[in-house]
N, C-alpha and C positions, 0 to 999 in steps of 0.2 A: 504494500500500500504506500509506503514511503516513496518508493521509486516512481510509482504512478503519480503521486502528488507532485514530486519534483519535476517530472516530465510535463505535467499539466501547467505548472507555474512557468516553465520555459516556453510552452506553446502560447500561453497568455501574454508573456512579455514580447515574444516575437510578433504576435498579432498586433500589439500596440505599436511596436516599432514600424511594422509594415503600414499601419494606418496613418501614422504621422508622416512617413516617407511619401505615401501616395498623395496625401493632402498637400504637402509642400512642393513636391516635384511635378506631379501629374495633374491633379484636379479633375473635375468633371465626374463622369459616372464611375470611373475606376476608384476615385477617392471615396465617393459615397458608398460604394459596395465594400470597400476595404474597411471603412469605419463601421458599417453595419455588421460585417463579418467579425470584427474584433469585439463588438458588443455581444455577439452571439457566443463567441468563445468564452468571454467572461461570464455570461449567463450560464453556459454549460458547466463552468467551474463551480459556480455557486450552487447549482443544482446537484452536482456531484458531491459537494461538501454536505448539502442537505440530506442526500441519500445516505451518506456515511453516518450522519448524526441521528436521523430519525428512522431510516430504513424504509421509507415510503417508496413504493414502486413507481408512483407518479414522478418523483424526482429523477429516477433513473430514466424514465421515458423522456422527460423534458431535456435531460442532459444529452441523450442521444439525438433527439430531434434538433436541438440547437447546434450540436456538432455537425450534423448533416447539413443544416442550413448554412453554416459557415463554410463548409467545404464547397457547396454549390456556388456560393458567392465568389469564392476564390477561383473556382473553375471559370465562371463568367468573366472575371477580371483577366484571367490568363487568355481567354478567347479574345476579349477586347484588345488586349495589348498585342496579341499576335496577328490581329487583322488590320493593322495600320498600313499605311502606304509603304510600298517596297523602297528600300534605301539603295542608292547607287554606289 
């Protein structure tokens, strides 16, 4: 559990760094999706902690749905960044 918590904190920190970088460098829909994904990662972390504290199955479900939502937003960002004009 400790390793899982450490990895989760690392993912949360990286999500925040990515969101800040997207806002300062890119802007537009990529920045908005990155910020939303970071919020979902943080929400997943809180629901994971809630699951460990209370053991409610709903917290586990919300954690997994928020993680899936963050993953889909990051995939859309990767698609948007990859579909730009070709460079010469």
